[in-house]
N, C-alpha and C positions, 0 to 999 in steps of 0.2 A: 608484362600482362599484370594486371592489378589484382591482388589476391581477391578472391570471391567473398562476397560478404556472408558473415554466418548469421543465419537467420537467428531472430530472437522470438521466443515466445511472447505473443502479443496479440491483443484482441483486435477487431476490426475498427476503425476509427469513430465509429459512433457506438460501439460498445455493444452492438446489437448483433451483428453478422457472424459470431461464432470464431472458428479458431483461422485467422489469417496470418500468415508466415511472413517472411524476409521482407515481401517489396514494401510493406507498411512501414518498415522500421528504417532509422537512419543508415545510409551507407556510413561505413566507419571511414572516418577522413581521413585517418593515418593510410588506410587500406587503399584509398582512393590515390593517396599521393604519394606512397612510397610502395614500389612495388616488389613484387615477388623476385628473390636475388638470384641469378644464375651465375653472377660473377662478384668478387671482391671489390669493395671500393676503398681507396686510400684515403689520406687526411683531407687532402683537397676536394673530395667527391667527386674527382675523374672517374667515370666509369672503364674498367680496362676488362679486357678479355681473362677468364680465369684460365691460370697458366699451370704450368707443374711449379708448385713453391721449391725456394732453393733447399729449405730445410728438409726436403725428401729427396735430396739429389743422391744420398747413399742408398735410396730406397730402390729396389728392382723396379724397372720402367712399367713392366706391366702391371705392378701394385700402384703404382702412381695414377696412371692411366685409369686403372678400377676406383679409384677415392673419385677422381673427375666425373667418371661415367655414372657413378652412385648418385653426386648432385643432380647431373642433366637427366637422367632417369627419374628422380623424383620429381623433376620441374614437369616431365613429361606425362607422369602418372597424376600429378595434381590437376595439370590442365586438363586431362581426360576425366576427372572427377575422382578418382581412386586416392583420396587423402590419405587413408591408412597404409595404401602400398607407398606412397611418397614418404611417408614418416618413417617406415622401415629402411628405405634407400637413406635417408639423410641421416638418422641415427648411426647407421653404421660408417657413413663418412664422417661424421662428428666424432666417433672413436677415433678415426684414424688421424684426424687433425690435431685433435687434443695429444696424442702421443708425441707429436712433432712440434707441438706449439705455435702452429701457424695460426696467429690470431686474427688476421683478415678473412681467412678462410674460414676459422672458427666461427665468427660474427657472421658471416654470410649463411651458415646452416643453421645457425642458432634462431635468426631472424624467421628462417622459412619454417622451421619448427614450431616457433611460437604461433605464426600464423595457420599453420596446420591444424596444430591442437585446439585453437579457438574455433577455427570452422567446423569441428567436429563437435564442438561444444564441451571441452575437457579444459575449462577456463583456467583451473588451478595449475594443470601441466604449462598452458599457455604463460601464465604468469611466471611459473618458475623459469622459462625460457627467455621471456622478455626480460628479467632482472639479470640473467647469466649475460645476455647480449649487452645490457647497458655496463656491465661490470668490464667486459672486454672491451668495449669501445672508451670507456673512461681510462682504462691501462693503456690503450693506444694513443690516447689525447685527442679523438676525435668529438670535440662537443658537441659539433652539429648532429652526428649520429645519437649521442647521448640524448639531446633535447629530443629527436624525434622518436627514440625508443621509449622515451618517457611519456610522450603521447600515446604510442601503443599501449602501454603499461597500465596507462590511466582508463584507456577506452575498456582493456579487458577486465578491470574493475567495477567499470560501470556495467557489464554484461553481468557481474554477480550483485547486482544492485547497490555496491558499495560505491554511491556517487559523491557521498562526502568525500571519501579517501582520493577519487579521481580528480576532484576539485583540488584538492592539496596539492596532488602531484604537479598539476597541470598549472597552478596559480597560489593558492595561500586556502587557509581554512576558510569556510564559507561563511561563517560569523564575520569574518574580517574585511573591511574595506579598501586597508591601503595596499599600496602597488604589491605585485606579484615578489614572491619570495627569489632571492638570487639564484637558488638552485631548482627553482621550478622549471618545468618545460617550456613554458612559454616566455620567462625571461631568458634561458639560454638561448633560445632560437633566435631571440630579438638582439642579443647580443652579437649573434653570428650571422645575422641580417640574412636570415633565410626566410625569406618571405612565404615560401609554400609551407615550410614546417610552422610558422607562425599563424599562417591561415588554419592550418589542420588543427593546430592547439586551441584556437579560438573555437573552432567547428565544434571540437570535442567538449569544451568548456561550457558552449552553449546548450549542447545535448544533455551534459550531467546536471547543469540546473533545470532542463526542462523535464527530466525525471524526477527532480526533487519538488518540481511542481512551483518553481520560481521562475515564472515565464518572463516577466519584465528582464530580469538579467539575463536569462537564456536568449531573449530576442536581441539583447544589447549586443552580446557574444558574437550570436552568429550575424549581425549586421555588419560589425568589424570584420568578421571573416570574410563578409560577402565584398566587402570595400577592397580588400586585398585580392580576392579571388579576381573583380572586374579588371586588374592591372596585370594579373598572370595570363600567360598563354597553356592554359590548363581547362579545357571545356568539361572535361570529366568532371574535375573538382568543383568548377562553377554550377555545375547541374545538381551536384551533390549538396553544396550548401544552400542552392535555392529549393531544393526538397525539403532540406532541414528546417528552414524559415515557414516553408507550407506546414510542415508537422507542428511546429511551434504554436503557429496560429489555430491550427485544427485542435490541438490539446485545450489551448484557452478558450475555445469555441464549447468544448465538450464540458469544461467547468462552467461555463456560464448558462448552458443549457440544464446542467444539473442543478444550478441554484436557481434557475427558473422554475424548475420541477419542484423542487423544495419550496418555493414560495407559493405556487399552486396549491400544495398539499396543505400548508397553513392558513390558506385563504387571502393571500396576499397578493391579488391580481396585479395592482399597479407595479409592485417590484419585480412580479414575474415577467412583465411585458418590459422592463427595463432591461433585466437579463437578457431575454430573447433577442432585443436588438442589438445588443453586444457581442452575442453569439452570432447573429446574421453578420456583423460588421466583420468580425474574427473569419467567419467563413468565407467572407468575401476576398479577405487577404490571401486566405491560403490559398484559395482557388487560384489567384494571381500569380502565386509564388510557384504553386505546380506547374501551372501553364508554361510559366518562364523555363522553369526546369525542363519540361517536355520539349519545348522549342530549340532550347541549348543542345539538348540531347539529339533530337532530331537531325538539327544542322551538320553535327558532328558524325552522323549514322551510328550514335552510341544506343542501341536497341535495347540495351538492359536498363539504361538512364530513361527511355522513352517507358518502358514498361513499368518502371518503378514510380514514376509520375502519373502516369495515366492510373494506375491501380489506386494509387492516393487519393487522386481527384474525385474517382468514381463514388466514394464514400459519402464525400462532401457535397457532391452535384444531388445524390439520392436524400441528403437530408435538408437542402436547400430547394427541394422540390423542383427540381430542373432534369425530368426523367429523359427528355429528347437528348440533353447533352450528356447525360449518363448513359444512354444508349449507343452515343455514338463513340464515346470513349471506351465502352466495352467492346464495341465491332472492332476498333482499332487494335486494341490490346489483343483480342482472340486471334487478328489475322497476325499480328507481330508475332505471338507465341508460336506460330508455325515457322517463323523464319528463324527463331533463336537455335542454335546448338545446344543439345542435350547436355544439361548440368542441373546441379542441385538447385540453382535458382529457377530453372525452367520447370522443375517440380512445383517449387512453391507457389509460382506465377499460376499454375494451371489449378491449383487448389484455391488459390485466392479467387481465380475468375469464375469458379464454381460457385463460390459462396456468394459472388456478387451479380449472378445472373438475376438475382430476385431483388427489387428496391425493398428497402426496409427503413422505416422512419423510427422516431425515438418513441413513438407513442406505444410499439408494439409489446407485447410482454413475453420475454425470453425466459423466465426464472425457472422453467423447466430445463433449462439446458439444451434442448432440443429443438432448435428453431428450423423449421421444416421448408423446403422448397416446395413451391405449389407444382402440382402434376405436371404442367407443360413446361417447367423448366428442367424436370428430373432427368429426361433423356441428354441433354447437352450435358449436365453435370456429372453424369454417369461417363459420358466420352471423354470429357476433362480430365477425371479423376482417375478412369482407368489409362489414359494416356500418363498420367503421373506416376502411377505404380509400373509402368512398363518402364520408364525413363529411370526411375531409381533402382529399380532391377536390374537393368543394364550397367548403372553406374555404380553397382553393389554398395550404394548408400543407404543403411538400413535406418537410420534416423529419418531421411526424408520418405523411406519407404513406410515407415511407421505412420507418418502423417497421412500421407496419401490412402494407405488401406482404411486407416480410423475414419477418415471423413467418408468416404466411400461406405464403410459399414452405418455409419450414421445415417447415411442417405435410404439404405436397406431398412434401417430402424423406423424411420419415418415411413415409409412403405409397408411397414407392419411385416415384411419378409423376416422373420427373426431368426429362422435357421440360417440363411444367408447372412445377415446381419451379424451373428455371432460368430460364424464362422470367419469374416473378414476382420471384425473386432479383435478375436483371438491371435489372427496373424500379425496384426497391428501391435499387439502387445508382444510378440516373438520378437518383432523387428526392433520395437523400443527398448527389448531387454539386451539386444545385440551388444556385447562388449559393454554394457550399462551406460549407452550413449544417450539414451532416449527417456529420461526420467521425466523430463518437462512434457513428455507425450502419453509416457506410460499410466499416469494417473487419469487423464483423461479416457483413456480405453477400459481401464478397470473399472471406472465411472459407468462407461457406455455399456459395459459388460452387465453391470449390476441393474441399469435400467431394463436390459433386454430380459435377463432373467425375472425381475419383477413383472415385465410385461406378461411373462408366459407363466406366473403364478407361481415361480420356484423362489418362496421366501428364504429359505437357508442359504441356498447358491447367491443370491442377491446380496444378503447380509455381508458373505463373504467377500464377494467381489467389491463391495463398497468399503470395507474394514481394509482391503489391500488398496484400494484409490487413495484413502485418508492415510494410511501408513506411508506410501509413496510420497504423499503429498507433504507430510510432514517433514520429510527430510531434505526438502527444496523449498518448504514455503518461504522461508526468509526472503530467498532470491526472488521469486515470483512475486511477493507483496512491495517490496520495495524497489524492484528494478525499474517498474515503470508504475509510479505513482499517478502520473499525468493520466492513464486511463483506467480510474479506480472502478468504473462500470464493469470490467473486466471480472474484478472480483465477485460482484452480484451475479453474474451471469455464469463464471466458469469456476467458481471455486466454492462461494455460499452454499449452492443449492447442494453440494455433494454432502457437506455435515449435515445439513437439514433434511434430506432425503435420507440419509442413515439412521438420524435420530427418528424420523419418523416410522422406519421400518421396525426399529427397537420399542417403540412404543406400541406399536400394533401387535407385536408378539407380545409384549407384557398384558394387554388388553383381552388376549384370547380367554375365553371362559375355561379352558381347560388345562391353564397352565397352571404348575405348581408356585406356592408362596416365596420359596427359596429363588427359583428359577425367575419369577417375576420381577424380585428385586434385583437379580443379577441384569435382567436386560433395562429396568430403569437405571442402574447405575451405570451401564453402557450407555444408555441415552444421553445422562448427565454430563460422562466423561467426553462425548462427541460434541455437544454444545459447548463446553468450558473450553476445548480446542477451538472451536468457532470463534467465541470470544477474544481468545488470543489473537487469532488471526486478522479478526475486525479490528482490533486497536492498531497492530503493526500495520495493516493497510490503512488506516485512518491517517495514522501521523505520517507513515511513510518514510521514516527516516532509515539511518544505517544501523543503529544500535538495537538488538536483538530483545526482545521481551522476553525476560527470564523467568521461567515458574520457580517460586518459592518451596510450593507443597506439591508432592507428586500423586497425591491420593484426594478423593472427594469425601473423605470422612469428616464428619462434624465433631472435631474435638477439641473448638476453642472454647467452648464452655457447656456443660451439662443441662444448660437452659437455653439454649439457642437452637432454633429449627431454620433451616434454609428453604427459601424458595426461590424456584428456578423457572422460567416462562420460555416457551417454545413457540413462535409464531409461524405456523405453517399456512399454507394458500387458503384451505377451506376451514380450518380451525386453529385454536390454541391450546397447547399442553401445559400443565402447571403440576410441577414435580416438586413434593416437599421431602426434605432429609429429616427425620427426626433426630432429637438427642441418642438415641440407643441405636441408631444406624438405619432403621426400617424406613421405607421409602413409601411415600404415597402419590396417588396421581389422580388428576381430574382433567376435563374438557371443557373450553368455551365454545359452545357450536355456533360459531358466526364467523363468515370468512373475514379475511385478513383487512379487507377495505372496511367493512362494517365495524370490525374492531377500531380502526383508526379514526373513525367518525366518533364514535362513544368517547374513545379517550380524550380526543380533541374538546370533546363538549363538557368532559369533567374538567379539564384544565381551565377553560374559558370561564366556568361557572366559579372555579376558585378564585381567579383573577378580578372578579367583579366587585372592587373595592367599593362601590356607592352603595351595594346592597347592605345594609346595615344588619340585617336577620340573613343568614345562610340557608340555603336551601339544600340540604342532604341528599336529595332523590337520588342525583346521579351518582354520589358517593357510594351510596346504598347498593345499586346496581352492581357496581365493580366488587364491592364487598362481597356480596353473593356469588360473583363469578370466582374471584381470586382466593378468598378467606374463608368462606362459611364451609365448603366442602371439607374442610381440614379442621373446623373450630373445637371439636369435641378431642380430636388427637392432640390438639396444642394444650388443651386443657388437661388432659390425662397426663401427658408429659410435663406437665407443670413449667412452661416454656416462657421465659420472660423478654427475650430478645429475639427478633425477627430479621433476618438476613435476606436482602432480595437481590439476585443476579436476575436482572431483567433485560428483555429481547425488544430490539425495535423501538416502536413507539411509545412502550411502556417505560422506556427510561426516562421520558420526558415529564414524567408525574409523580406527584410525592405520596408515597404510600401512607403515611402518617395521617393523610386527610381521609382514608377510606372509614366509611361510617356502616355501624351494625345496626341503626336504627335508635341506639341510646347513647352510644358513644364513638367517639372518632378512635382509630388503630391505635394512634400513639398514647390514649388513655390507659390502653390495656399491655401494651408493649413497647420496650425501645425498640427502635427502628433503624437499621443501616441499610447500604447499598454496596455492593462491590462488583466491579467487571468480571472477576472469576476469583473463585477460592484459592486456586494453585497463585495468583498473584498476591495472595493476600498473608500479609506477616503476622505471625501467630503473637508475638510477644507483647505482653501488656505495657501500657505508657509507665516509663520511670520518671516519676515527679521531684527527684532529687535536682535541684540548681534549675527548675523550669523557669526560663524566661522567654521572652518573645521580641522580635523585630515587626514592629507595629509600623504600618506604612499606610498614609492616606491621603485623599485628593479632596479638598474642600470646595474650590473654587471651579466656576466654569471652564471648560476645556473645548478646543477646536481642533478636531482630528478628521485630515482629509476632507476639510472643507465642512464637516458635519458637527453641529453643536452639540455638547454634552453639558446638561445643567448642574448648578452647583450642588453640592451634598454639604449641605449645612449643620447636619448632626455627625459628621463623621470626625470632626474635630472631638467631639465629645467621646465618641466611640474610642478613637485612639488612646485618650488619656484615662479613660476608664480601664481599658486592658492594660495599660502600662502599669496603673497604679496597683493591680491586683497580682503583678509578679516583679519582684524586686529583680534589678539587673536588666531590665528591658529598655528598649531603645525604640524611640518613635521617629519616623521621617514624614515630614508632612508638605504638601505643596511641592514647592521648589526644589526642595531635599529630595523630592521622589523623581529619580530618573533611573535610567536603565544602568549607567554607569555607577551612580550612586550605590545603588543595590547590589551589584557586583562588588565594588569596593567593600562594603560593610558585611557581606557575607564572607569574603575570602579572608576577612580580619577576626572576627566573631562568630562563634556557633551558637546558632539560635534555635533549642528544638522546635519553636514555633515561629512560624511565619505568617503573620496577619495582614492582610492586605484588603483596605476598604477603599474600592475606587469603583468607576464604570468598568465592565467588563462586558465581552460578547462572546458566545460560543456558537461558530457557526457551521455551514454545512460542511466548508473546507476546514483545514487545520489553520492555514493563511487567514482566514477571517476571523479567528480565536486570538483575542488580544486583550489586555488590559490598558487602560488608560492613565498615563504618566503625567507628573506636574509640569512638564516642559512641552505639553501639547503632543506628546509622542504616544506610540504604543509598545508596549512589551507584549510581543507574542507570546505564545504558549511555547513555541520553540524555543525563544530566547530564555525564557524562564525556566525550561527544561535544561538547557546547555548550563545556566548559572547553578542551578541546584544539583545536578550531577556532578560538577567539580568538587563540590563541598560534601555530597552524601557518601561515606565512605565507612561501610562496615555498620557498627554500633553507632556511629554518629550520625546516620541517616535523621533527615528532619521529620520529628512525629508528626506533626501537623501542619497542614498548609489550610489556611482560612481564606476564602474570597468572599466578600460581602459586597453588595450591590452589583452583583453579576446577573447575567440572565442569558437563558437559551429560549428560541423562538418556539412558539407551539406548534406542535405536528412536524416537527424537525429531529426525526432520530437520530440523523448523522450528527447533528449539534449536541445533542443529549450523549452521543458517544463520547464527543469530544470530553464533556464534562465529568463523564464517569471513568475516563482514562486519564484524568488529569492527575491523580495520585501517582498511577503506575509511571506514566509519562515523565513526571517531575522526578521519580525516584523519591517519594516521599511516603510514609506509612500510612497516613489517613488525610483526606481533604474534607473541608466542611465547606460547602457552597451553595448559593442560591440558584434557583432555577427560574426565577423572575425577579425584577427590580423591586427593591423595597427601599425607599428614600424616607426614613420616618424613624422618630424615636423608638419604635418598636424595634428596630433593628439594635440599636443601643441597649434597650432592656434585654432583648433576647441574648445578646452576645455577652453581656454582663454577667447574667444567670449561668450562661454555658461555662466561663470561665470561674466562677466562684465554685461550681459543683465540680470541674474538671480537677480542681486542686485537691478534692478529697480523694485518697488513695483506695477508698472501697466503691468508687463510682466509675464507671466505664465511661468511654467517650460517648459511646450510644445511648446511655441513662441520663449522661449529664445533657446531652440535647434534648432528652426526653424532657427532661424535667425543666429546662427552661422553655420550652414549647409549653408545658403545662401551666408554668405561671401566668404566660400570656391567655392561654384558653380560661382561667380562673379570673383573670381582669374583667373589669366593668367596662363596658364601653365597646370601642370599634376593634381593638385590639385581639379579641377573641374571634374574631372572624379568621378563617384559615388562611385568607389572602395575606395575612400578616407573619403568621408563624409557621404556615405548611411549607413554603419554599425551601426552606433550610434542610438540607441533606447531608448526612454523613457517609464518605465514600471510603472504602478499604477497610483499614483495620479499625474494628469497635470497640476495643477492649480498653 
């Protein structure tokens, strides 16, 4: 039999349906192709019945029979759903085989142990056993099995979110485009002419690329796998690869729907429609593949394959407004469910079907995390979920039981039957805690308990439950946020609200009239720590790579400068909180009492006013309104504390505007304070700029470029900008036009350490990180991921790049995800600070501002933030058009401001 799939934590295909388990995830290709072992295999891969090894000939026969029986008993327990029982039998057998140096038998048991641990979510243990299995097969000289087990190992790393490592094991480093390494799984299996193994490796490679958001590469690998599968007599595998191609196009559709939503937010209806049409095309292809997968599975009476394809297709049918087909698929799936034998998969299928009873469109709001079924669907959902609970209990599967109980508890939460909801939720927590196997569900039920306590008016119990949820989530956040980057809407619906709701509870506690000053400060500090953790999570989710974003500072105290105040914003559904940390450690707070949608409209209007270059005289009315909301409540505190620098940790849409342009009715904010922004205080390096041997690598593009069929105009003033910066710092070097390529940049940085990297070219920060790039001199793109990989190779300890300057770049108005990419560029690239523009300015004003900035930066008594302020003041004081904020406001300093 094929090993049952270990369900991945993953949201519904449209990101709107709540918790949907294993059916939506890809079937592990290796587990589809390489069965659970009852018997050892020799070097020629001929299956033979497990017999008593010769090395046991001196062992009493009853002991030998016991070892064989342990293996067989483990198989029987596994098939019955008792995974932990199977593990106990196989580990006992393994101990016996290891004492006799029986390599084939060891390999057999090691494989099964790896699959079993992977099934119950203990991926680290699975990786340990896969590695041991590979070592045994290598010692035996069985290269085919070495290749196959490396496929299994790669899939285990993918389950941990380490898709880059998985791709390296399967083929080569993701950044490389040359053929696979000789010792990679794919190359080994090709050399051994193992077609099924090669197909499994290509399928696994495609899924790893999909989880990284590299959809074209994913589809290319999956199509190669499909071509091989069509030649093999393995319908189960064929159904799996068809399903994975469906998932790839489904993921691509979600990205394009998200891009359309972003375009709508910023008022670009033409672009929004273009993205929607692409999404619909992707959906159509996804449905074709899902339906082909279902037909293959149906022909082979592969009920599990049918169920997987049906469940995956239902969400796409809902999204494409095909309710009759969705209803038919749902009916068929429910009928099929009754025919499936009891198993973990059946539990998750029942949960999925309960979620899918109600059509959900992309327009519905699920930000509360409790998307509820309508009353008419609830009886059917309760029946399905109770069935799931019963099966999980019979199988003694605590992890599956946790999801079934938790989902049932959520349904009663929706019915406002809070005692029953809490009872079921607490049972779900106990099941998730069983053997510590269910942390990926535990935080969900802790969050659910917090919501229930809050609804009951039990504030302290609610805070405690939310804190438990965040603590649990922190231990597994890296895996969740990077394992399935292609479904980033899950982050918005299933992770983001936990942090925001906890922060809101803390802020509400701090606002109580009876609270003591010290307790109030404590609550505000706790809210700030919660939101800071959210910022780290947002960045990790946005970039979605395998690198862990490490905190540099573990407290929120403002000890960077005695004259610095830190402003943090927290956007909630009905209002927005502003928290200020003063130099003496005191905290202040205020509220903007408008809902989040109204705030977005006000912020977008402010930015549109700023970008109106043709208006010679600037109207500061909108800038004054935002000043009154964000700064005026704290004006006297700032003056009393003699603050000179303001640091902003912005939330959502507020990331897309420059604080320097706020206006108090007499002056711009930058005329009173130096200003910087940072994604998080804990990500900000404290050390001041070392100005000894300060030199720069200055890169620029002056000529017109064409990238992906799109024209980018010539930047006539970039040549002057490059020469001016180069002249100010001896030892600097310039790369202009044709000398500016990705390879040349990598070569130059590998040879010489440059504390400053200044890049003057077209750049865009998009909704997706793959849409974020710089235009190079060979009509190419230097993506932020390429730049990050290059800089991380040279950033070691004290030799990290001090400043990355990006001029002529832009983020789109109204696109807070694009602004998140800009805010995170310094962190992602591993540099201490970044200077970048929020919108495109191709004018001599940029040369003037950059020249003044570097002049002031060379002064040891001037901070980076102050250097930028003085450069902006030079333009404000100038006569003519350059004093308009459109020319000086877009430049923002990100990260370390010292």
